[in-house]
VMD Tcl script that draws the C-alpha trace (Angstrom):
set ca {
  {82.14 98.90 142.40}
  {79.89 96.46 140.65}
  {76.46 97.50 139.45}
  {74.37 95.00 141.48}
  {75.95 96.28 144.69}
  {75.15 99.87 143.73}
  {71.55 99.00 142.99}
  {71.12 97.27 146.38}
  {72.45 100.23 148.36}
  {71.09 103.00 146.17}
  {68.01 102.05 144.10}
  {67.98 105.50 142.49}
  {71.48 104.77 141.11}
  {69.87 102.55 138.47}
  {68.48 105.63 136.74}
  {71.84 107.38 136.87}
  {73.70 104.37 135.50}
  {71.12 103.94 132.73}
  {71.51 107.61 131.77}
  {75.31 107.31 131.63}
  {75.13 104.16 129.50}
  {72.53 105.72 127.22}
  {74.76 108.78 126.80}
  {77.62 106.59 125.65}
  {75.45 104.75 123.12}
  {73.94 108.04 121.95}
  {77.40 109.47 121.30}
  {78.16 106.43 119.10}
  {74.90 106.99 117.24}
  {75.71 110.68 116.66}
  {79.17 109.74 115.42}
  {77.56 107.48 112.80}
  {75.06 110.19 111.85}
  {77.79 112.70 111.11}
  {80.50 110.47 109.67}
  {79.01 107.16 108.45}
  {75.30 107.71 107.98}
  {75.05 104.91 105.41}
  {75.66 102.34 108.16}
  {72.44 103.40 109.89}
  {70.51 102.42 106.77}
  {71.56 98.76 107.11}
  {70.10 97.17 110.22}
  {72.48 94.21 110.30}
  {75.46 96.59 110.39}
  {73.95 98.57 113.25}
  {73.09 95.34 115.09}
  {76.61 93.97 114.72}
  {78.27 97.17 115.92}
  {75.94 97.62 118.90}
  {76.11 93.90 119.66}
  {79.92 94.03 119.72}
  {79.87 96.83 122.29}
  {77.25 95.17 124.50}
  {78.82 91.70 124.19}
  {82.18 93.08 125.31}
  {80.53 94.69 128.31}
  {78.61 91.52 129.17}
  {81.75 89.37 128.87}
  {83.62 91.73 131.19}
  {80.79 91.40 133.70}
  {80.87 87.58 133.46}
  {84.65 87.44 133.91}
  {84.39 89.59 137.02}
  {81.62 87.40 138.39}
  {83.15 83.98 137.78}
  {86.92 84.48 137.31}
  {87.71 87.52 139.43}
  {89.24 90.91 138.80}
  {92.65 89.39 138.01}
  {91.34 88.20 134.64}
  {89.42 91.21 133.38}
  {92.30 91.97 131.01}
  {91.72 88.61 129.33}
  {88.53 90.02 127.81}
  {89.51 90.36 124.11}
  {88.70 94.03 123.60}
  {91.60 94.35 121.18}
  {90.21 91.47 119.09}
  {86.80 93.15 118.94}
  {88.43 96.43 117.87}
  {90.35 94.67 115.10}
  {87.23 92.96 113.76}
  {85.27 96.23 113.78}
  {88.15 97.90 111.96}
  {88.03 95.26 109.23}
  {84.31 95.78 108.57}
  {83.79 99.46 109.37}
  {87.15 101.20 109.18}
  {89.63 102.60 111.67}
  {87.65 105.63 112.86}
  {84.60 103.63 113.88}
  {86.78 100.95 115.47}
  {88.57 103.54 117.61}
  {85.39 105.38 118.60}
  {83.41 102.23 119.45}
  {86.40 100.95 121.42}
  {86.44 104.08 123.58}
  {82.69 103.74 124.23}
  {83.11 100.06 125.14}
  {85.98 100.70 127.54}
  {84.13 103.58 129.22}
  {81.10 101.36 129.79}
  {83.26 98.59 131.21}
  {84.94 101.16 133.43}
  {81.71 101.41 135.46}
  {81.96 97.83 136.70}
  {85.69 97.13 137.13}
  {87.41 97.57 140.54}
  {90.09 99.98 139.27}
  {88.46 101.97 136.44}
  {91.25 104.52 135.97}
  {93.93 101.91 135.33}
  {91.58 99.72 133.29}
  {90.48 102.52 130.98}
  {94.00 103.86 130.42}
  {95.61 100.44 129.83}
  {92.79 99.12 127.63}
  {92.48 102.18 125.41}
  {96.22 102.54 124.75}
  {96.71 98.82 124.13}
  {93.70 98.48 121.83}
  {94.83 101.52 119.86}
  {98.18 99.82 119.40}
  {96.46 96.59 118.30}
  {94.30 98.35 115.70}
  {97.16 100.31 114.18}
  {99.71 97.48 114.38}
  {97.49 95.24 112.28}
  {97.52 97.55 109.29}
  {97.34 94.64 106.85}
  {95.58 91.55 108.18}
  {96.17 89.83 104.84}
  {99.84 89.50 105.76}
  {99.84 86.64 108.24}
  {103.06 87.80 109.88}
  {101.30 91.03 110.89}
  {98.86 89.06 113.06}
  {101.68 87.59 115.12}
  {103.27 91.02 115.34}
  {99.97 92.36 116.69}
  {99.92 89.60 119.33}
  {103.38 90.67 120.47}
  {102.37 94.36 120.53}
  {99.30 93.66 122.66}
  {101.17 91.56 125.22}
  {104.01 94.08 125.50}
  {101.65 97.06 125.83}
  {99.50 95.43 128.47}
  {102.51 94.27 130.47}
  {104.48 97.51 130.35}
  {101.49 99.79 131.06}
  {100.20 97.66 133.93}
  {103.65 97.45 135.49}
  {104.24 101.18 135.11}
  {100.90 102.10 136.71}
  {101.46 99.78 139.66}
  {105.03 100.96 140.23}
  {103.86 104.57 140.15}
  {101.36 103.86 142.91}
  {98.58 105.66 141.04}
  {96.22 102.69 141.02}
  {96.96 101.64 144.57}
  {97.01 97.94 143.64}
  {100.52 97.09 144.84}
  {101.66 94.31 145.19}
  {101.47 93.36 141.53}
  {99.06 90.50 140.77}
  {100.91 87.88 138.76}
  {97.64 86.38 137.46}
  {97.06 89.62 135.57}
  {100.14 88.94 133.46}
  {98.69 85.58 132.50}
  {95.51 87.34 131.35}
  {97.63 89.59 129.13}
  {99.02 86.54 127.33}
  {95.50 85.12 126.89}
  {94.29 88.41 125.44}
  {97.17 88.58 123.01}
  {96.74 85.08 121.68}
  {92.99 85.53 121.25}
  {93.89 87.87 118.38}
  {94.78 84.73 116.43}
  {91.03 84.10 116.26}
  {90.64 87.17 114.04}
  {90.86 85.15 110.80}
  {88.14 82.57 111.54}
  {85.89 85.12 113.26}
  {86.11 87.54 110.35}
  {85.18 84.70 107.99}
  {82.19 83.69 110.14}
  {80.87 87.22 110.62}
  {81.45 88.02 106.95}
  {79.13 85.21 105.88}
  {76.56 85.69 108.64}
  {76.20 89.48 108.42}
  {77.02 89.85 104.69}
  {80.11 91.93 105.37}
  {82.96 92.25 102.93}
  {86.48 92.07 104.34}
  {89.67 93.28 102.69}
  {90.76 89.65 102.34}
  {87.73 88.81 100.20}
  {88.11 92.01 98.19}
  {91.74 91.17 97.41}
  {90.64 87.76 96.17}
  {87.96 89.34 93.99}
  {90.49 91.78 92.52}
  {92.66 88.91 91.29}
  {92.27 89.00 87.50}
  {92.67 85.21 87.44}
  {89.20 84.85 88.96}
  {87.07 82.65 86.63}
  {84.47 85.37 85.98}
  {87.09 87.96 85.05}
  {88.87 85.45 82.83}
  {85.57 84.75 81.11}
  {85.09 88.47 80.52}
  {88.61 88.77 79.12}
  {88.05 85.92 76.66}
  {84.46 86.67 75.62}
  {84.56 90.47 75.67}
  {88.20 91.64 75.59}
  {87.25 95.25 74.88}
  {84.91 95.35 77.88}
  {87.59 93.70 80.00}
  {90.17 96.32 79.06}
  {87.59 99.05 79.72}
  {86.92 97.58 83.18}
  {90.64 97.60 83.99}
  {90.89 101.27 83.07}
  {87.76 102.11 85.09}
  {89.30 100.25 88.04}
  {92.43 102.38 87.85}
  {90.43 105.62 87.80}
  {88.04 104.48 90.54}
  {90.86 103.31 92.80}
  {92.66 106.65 92.60}
  {89.44 108.62 93.16}
  {88.55 106.48 96.18}
  {92.02 107.01 97.63}
  {91.78 110.76 97.11}
  {88.48 111.18 99.00}
  {89.07 108.53 101.65}
  {86.59 105.94 100.32}
  {87.13 102.17 100.32}
  {89.87 101.65 97.73}
  {89.58 97.87 97.38}
  {85.79 97.98 97.17}
  {85.89 100.60 94.41}
  {88.46 98.58 92.46}
  {86.59 95.30 92.81}
  {83.28 96.90 91.87}
  {84.85 98.46 88.77}
  {86.31 95.14 87.63}
  {82.93 93.38 87.76}
  {80.53 96.16 86.78}
  {80.30 95.10 83.11}
  {80.29 91.29 83.40}
  {76.80 91.25 81.90}
  {78.36 92.01 78.52}
  {79.60 88.42 78.41}
  {76.11 87.46 77.14}
  {76.17 89.63 73.98}
  {79.72 90.96 73.63}
  {79.44 91.83 69.94}
  {76.62 94.30 70.56}
  {78.92 96.64 72.52}
  {81.14 99.00 70.58}
  {84.35 98.25 72.48}
  {84.15 94.60 71.36}
  {83.29 95.27 67.71}
  {85.92 94.78 65.01}
  {86.05 96.25 61.53}
  {83.49 98.95 62.25}
  {80.56 96.56 61.70}
  {77.77 96.90 64.26}
  {74.90 94.40 64.60}
  {72.71 97.31 65.69}
  {72.53 98.50 62.07}
  {70.07 95.67 61.41}
  {68.03 96.22 64.60}
  {65.40 98.76 65.49}
  {66.26 101.19 68.34}
  {63.91 99.49 70.81}
  {65.59 96.11 70.34}
  {69.06 97.65 70.49}
  {68.23 99.52 73.69}
  {66.81 96.34 75.19}
  {70.08 94.49 74.54}
  {72.28 97.34 75.83}
  {70.21 97.95 78.97}
  {69.84 94.20 79.49}
  {73.52 93.79 80.32}
  {72.74 95.12 83.81}
  {70.27 92.37 84.73}
  {72.38 89.82 82.88}
  {75.36 90.85 85.01}
  {73.39 90.53 88.23}
  {72.22 87.03 87.30}
  {75.74 86.00 86.32}
  {77.16 87.47 89.51}
  {74.69 85.53 91.63}
  {75.60 82.35 89.78}
  {79.26 82.94 90.69}
  {78.31 83.85 94.30}
  {79.53 87.43 94.12}
  {78.88 89.37 97.36}
  {75.83 91.61 97.35}
  {78.07 94.68 97.63}
  {79.66 93.81 94.27}
  {76.26 93.13 92.70}
  {75.31 96.68 93.71}
  {77.99 98.03 91.37}
  {76.47 96.09 88.49}
  {72.98 97.40 89.32}
  {73.95 101.04 89.77}
  {76.75 101.79 87.31}
  {74.24 103.35 84.87}
  {71.83 104.50 87.55}
  {68.55 105.59 86.00}
  {70.08 107.25 82.94}
  {68.90 106.81 79.34}
  {70.48 104.77 76.57}
  {70.61 108.13 74.84}
  {72.04 107.12 71.46}
  {69.21 104.70 70.71}
  {66.62 106.98 72.34}
  {67.62 109.78 69.98}
  {67.58 107.37 67.04}
  {64.09 106.26 68.06}
  {62.81 109.85 68.12}
  {64.42 110.54 64.75}
  {62.40 107.69 63.28}
  {59.24 109.68 63.93}
  {58.29 108.26 67.30}
  {57.44 110.37 70.34}
  {58.80 110.46 73.88}
  {55.42 109.21 75.12}
  {55.72 106.14 72.90}
  {59.25 105.54 74.14}
  {58.05 105.39 77.74}
  {60.69 103.85 79.98}
  {62.06 101.45 77.38}
  {65.29 103.43 77.07}
  {65.89 103.98 80.80}
  {68.21 101.82 82.86}
  {66.45 100.09 85.80}
  {68.73 101.53 88.49}
  {68.89 102.08 91.38}
  {71.03 105.18 91.59}
  {74.36 104.92 93.43}
  {73.86 105.15 97.19}
  {77.46 104.96 98.45}
  {80.57 106.93 97.55}
  {82.19 103.89 95.95}
  {79.15 103.19 93.76}
  {79.07 106.81 92.61}
  {82.80 106.80 91.85}
  {82.50 103.74 89.61}
  {79.49 105.21 87.80}
  {81.48 108.38 87.07}
  {84.65 106.51 86.11}
  {82.69 104.21 83.78}
  {81.06 107.10 81.91}
  {84.25 109.15 81.71}
  {86.44 106.29 80.51}
  {83.94 105.14 77.89}
  {83.42 108.67 76.57}
  {87.16 109.33 76.41}
  {87.43 107.03 73.38}
  {85.32 109.45 71.35}
  {87.90 112.24 71.60}
  {89.70 113.07 68.38}
  {92.68 114.65 70.14}
  {93.82 113.85 73.67}
  {94.81 117.31 74.80}
  {94.56 118.45 78.41}
  {91.79 120.86 77.43}
  {89.73 118.18 75.66}
  {90.11 115.76 78.54}
  {89.17 118.43 81.09}
  {86.12 119.48 79.08}
  {85.01 115.87 78.70}
  {85.22 115.11 82.44}
  {83.37 118.30 83.35}
  {80.62 117.68 80.79}
  {80.01 114.04 81.77}
  {79.87 114.73 85.50}
  {77.66 117.81 85.08}
  {75.17 115.78 83.05}
  {75.09 113.07 85.72}
  {74.60 115.67 88.44}
  {71.79 117.33 86.52}
  {70.13 113.94 86.15}
  {70.34 113.65 89.97}
  {72.28 110.40 89.74}
  {74.25 111.23 92.90}
  {71.29 112.44 94.97}
  {71.40 109.33 97.19}
  {75.18 109.09 97.54}
  {76.93 110.79 100.51}
  {79.21 112.91 98.34}
  {80.25 116.46 99.20}
  {81.11 119.24 96.76}
  {84.70 118.81 97.84}
  {84.53 115.09 96.95}
  {83.23 115.90 93.47}
  {85.95 118.51 92.94}
  {88.67 116.07 93.97}
  {87.20 113.29 91.81}
  {87.15 115.58 88.78}
  {90.81 116.43 89.32}
  {91.77 112.77 89.72}
  {89.92 111.72 86.56}
  {91.54 114.48 84.49}
  {94.98 113.51 85.70}
  {94.28 109.80 85.26}
  {93.05 110.13 81.68}
  {95.97 112.40 80.83}
  {98.37 109.77 82.16}
  {96.64 107.04 80.15}
  {96.70 108.87 76.83}
  {99.98 110.76 77.23}
  {102.04 107.88 78.59}
  {103.24 106.63 75.21}
  {106.60 107.90 74.01}
  {107.17 108.28 70.29}
  {110.44 106.45 69.70}
  {112.45 107.32 66.56}
  {112.05 104.92 63.65}
  {114.82 102.35 63.35}
  {115.76 100.95 59.97}
  {115.82 97.19 59.98}
  {119.11 97.21 58.13}
  {120.91 98.82 61.02}
  {123.10 96.69 63.25}
}
mol new
graphics top color blue
foreach p $ca { graphics top sphere $p radius 0.5 }
foreach p [lrange $ca 0 end-1] q [lrange $ca 1 end] { graphics top cylinder $p $q radius 0.2 }
display resetview
């Protein structure tokens, strides 16, 4: 039951088919509205997702037209699902897959068998390739796809449900083609990543390697800032895991958020030795300019090292539009007014606009402030976390991030536990006299 034939016999069917197709696309749109609204704000992400669905449908139509119904299972729907999973996550991959298969079901000769076999097999492909960075998993996914297609097709035909007995041997050949097309996942992910500015888990893992030149430079030039970034990464990673955000993205963003401090490491307290601060000889305006300037310096440095735009966003947003309050207060104490201060003490922003960006902003402030505590008791740590996050909320720093009250509650709990583990992890061993054997 191909569409052109329907249109020739029943011209009014075009309207019905269009309505059905539009309903499927609308359901995908509503899914994004309720679960991944941030994707709708980036046109290239919407275009890629919609293009993947329509391209799969068009390819199915072309295979039917020029190769015949025996080869419709060679259309690499499982490959498309895997690629979408890498860039958007499992839920969107599964939902978009169902929409794609339902659309293709309108034009294939045996829609019931096609929909059932394709959905089950593609689900298996998506979940079998849990870690594409392990090359052996790709070959395992190929085997899973071929076995699923073969066993499901054989079972349906033997049951007589589809009414396509005798079994078409060419279909089995299309299963093998489909399976081996999954091997294209690596090069395709690389191509789409560069063309659409996506960020795959493979790239994130590379960025998280502390032997990366930029991170090594931070470790050598600003060791205190480097250690701070490592601690922020630990807190951000656990918070992201707890609320279901992108763990690798949060970790990578945390590692690079302070790279701008490479330019003037000695002007930041975590890199100062002996209690001597160069800010003692500077006026508050100049000090604030240097402190706030590490954001733009980090962005410029990140661009020079070709960091992805998603990582640059962490550098831009990790202070949001907050004030360099210490120097602002010092400026006012010198007899100046808030009107004279203007925006000289305010970070350029923007505010965090994703969950991962917000997590790193919170983790950065909490970890930095934790060093001011005189005693690391559970009460002091809890009070610190609550105070820092309440101040950020009152400043509306999370107003553009898709965080729920539940997310904030979970993040608070994770930060309290994480800081307690950091500061309570040392065991006081008994002193040992050097004279002992």
